C-alpha positions in Angstrom: 2.2 -51.7 104.8 5.3 -51.7 107.0 6.8 -48.9 109.0 10.3 -48.7 110.4 11.9 -45.9 112.2 15.5 -45.0 112.7 16.6 -43.0 115.7 19.6 -40.7 115.6 21.3 -39.8 118.9 22.8 -36.4 118.5 24.2 -35.1 121.8 25.4 -31.6 121.8 28.8 -31.7 123.6 29.8 -28.8 125.8 33.1 -28.1 127.5 32.7 -30.5 130.5 31.4 -34.0 130.9 28.1 -34.3 129.2 26.9 -37.6 127.8 23.9 -39.2 126.2 23.4 -42.8 125.0 20.5 -44.8 123.6 20.1 -48.5 124.2 18.0 -49.3 121.1 18.1 -47.2 118.0 15.4 -48.7 115.8 11.6 -49.0 116.0 9.8 -51.6 113.8 6.1 -51.5 113.7 6.0 -54.4 111.3 3.0 -54.8 109.0 0.1 -52.5 109.8 -3.2 -51.7 108.0 -4.6 -48.2 107.3 -6.6 -47.0 110.3 -4.6 -49.3 112.7 -2.8 -48.1 115.9 0.0 -49.9 117.5 2.3 -49.3 120.5 5.9 -50.5 120.6 7.4 -51.4 123.9 9.8 -54.3 123.2 11.4 -54.2 126.7 8.3 -54.7 128.8 6.9 -51.2 129.7 9.2 -49.3 127.4 10.9 -49.6 124.0 14.2 -47.8 124.5 16.1 -45.9 127.2 18.0 -42.6 126.9 20.8 -42.3 129.5 22.0 -38.8 130.2 24.5 -37.3 132.6 26.3 -34.0 133.0 28.7 -32.6 135.6 28.5 -29.0 134.4 26.1 -27.8 137.1 23.9 -26.4 134.3 20.4 -27.2 133.3 20.3 -29.6 130.3 17.4 -30.9 128.3 16.5 -33.7 125.9 14.6 -32.9 122.7 13.2 -35.0 119.9 12.0 -34.2 116.4 11.4 -36.0 113.1 14.1 -34.9 110.6 12.7 -37.1 107.8 9.0 -38.0 107.7 7.7 -41.5 107.0 8.3 -42.0 103.3 7.5 -44.8 100.9 8.4 -44.0 97.3 6.6 -40.6 96.6 4.1 -41.1 99.5 4.5 -39.7 103.0 2.7 -40.1 106.3 2.2 -37.1 108.7 4.8 -36.9 111.4 1.9 -36.5 113.9 0.9 -40.1 113.2 3.9 -41.1 115.4 3.8 -40.3 119.1 6.3 -40.7 122.0 5.6 -41.0 125.7 7.9 -41.1 128.8 7.0 -44.1 130.9 9.7 -43.8 133.5 12.6 -41.6 134.6 15.2 -43.5 136.7 17.2 -41.4 139.1 16.0 -38.2 137.5 14.5 -35.3 139.5 13.8 -33.0 136.6 10.7 -32.1 134.6 9.0 -34.5 132.1 7.3 -32.7 129.3 3.5 -33.3 129.5 3.7 -35.9 132.3 4.3 -39.7 132.3 2.3 -41.9 130.0 1.0 -39.0 127.9 1.2 -39.4 124.1 3.0 -36.5 122.4 3.1 -36.2 118.6 6.4 -35.9 116.8 6.9 -32.9 114.6 9.6 -31.4 112.4 10.4 -28.9 115.2 12.2 -30.1 118.3 10.0 -30.9 121.3 11.3 -31.1 124.8 11.1 -34.5 126.4 12.9 -33.8 129.7 14.6 -30.8 131.5 17.1 -31.5 134.3 16.9 -30.3 137.9 19.8 -29.1 140.0 20.2 -32.6 141.4 20.5 -34.0 137.8 23.4 -31.7 137.0 26.0 -33.3 139.3 26.9 -36.4 137.2 23.8 -38.5 138.1 22.8 -40.9 135.3 19.2 -40.1 134.3 17.5 -42.9 132.5 14.5 -41.8 130.4 12.4 -44.7 129.2 10.2 -44.2 126.1 7.3 -46.0 124.4 6.0 -45.1 120.9 2.6 -45.2 119.3 1.9 -45.2 115.5 -1.6 -44.5 114.2 -1.7 -45.1 110.5 -4.2 -42.7 108.8 -7.2 -44.5 107.3 -6.5 -43.3 103.8 -2.7 -44.1 103.9 -1.3 -45.6 100.7 0.3 -49.0 101.3 4.1 -49.2 101.2 7.3 -49.8 103.2 7.6 -46.5 105.2 10.6 -45.4 107.1 11.5 -42.1 108.9 14.3 -40.6 110.9 14.1 -39.1 114.4 16.8 -37.1 116.1 17.2 -37.1 119.9 19.3 -34.2 121.2 20.8 -33.4 124.6 22.1 -29.9 125.2 22.9 -27.6 128.1 21.8 -24.1 128.7 24.5 -21.4 128.8 
């Protein structure tokens, strides 16, 4: 069984300078067996980095959710089988959801990854580094599974 994941970066643009970029937009867990768990961190400690900045002086946040579950033909894998964790926040002074190095399951509803602080709202580039873990259920049917995740940055009004 193989599992690949495509990440969509979907920044919500406001009226001033707000930006979000992602340095790597694909996860590939390669071949895995039912019941197997694997972490992906292709760049040492982390797999990809989200870089965010805003000069609006407003709180902003980054959220993630699975918009299409792992699918292979007519079979699906639960979204909770895939987890994300923040391993580092460069230059950020805001709040990390559920602490560093804590596994958080994806769901079909957006989950907050990071919320900015006042210091982050002045144009500072905040670099959020993520690692991913996939735990294939023991009874999962073999196949080539892929899914789509959306990462969103938005400001409060």
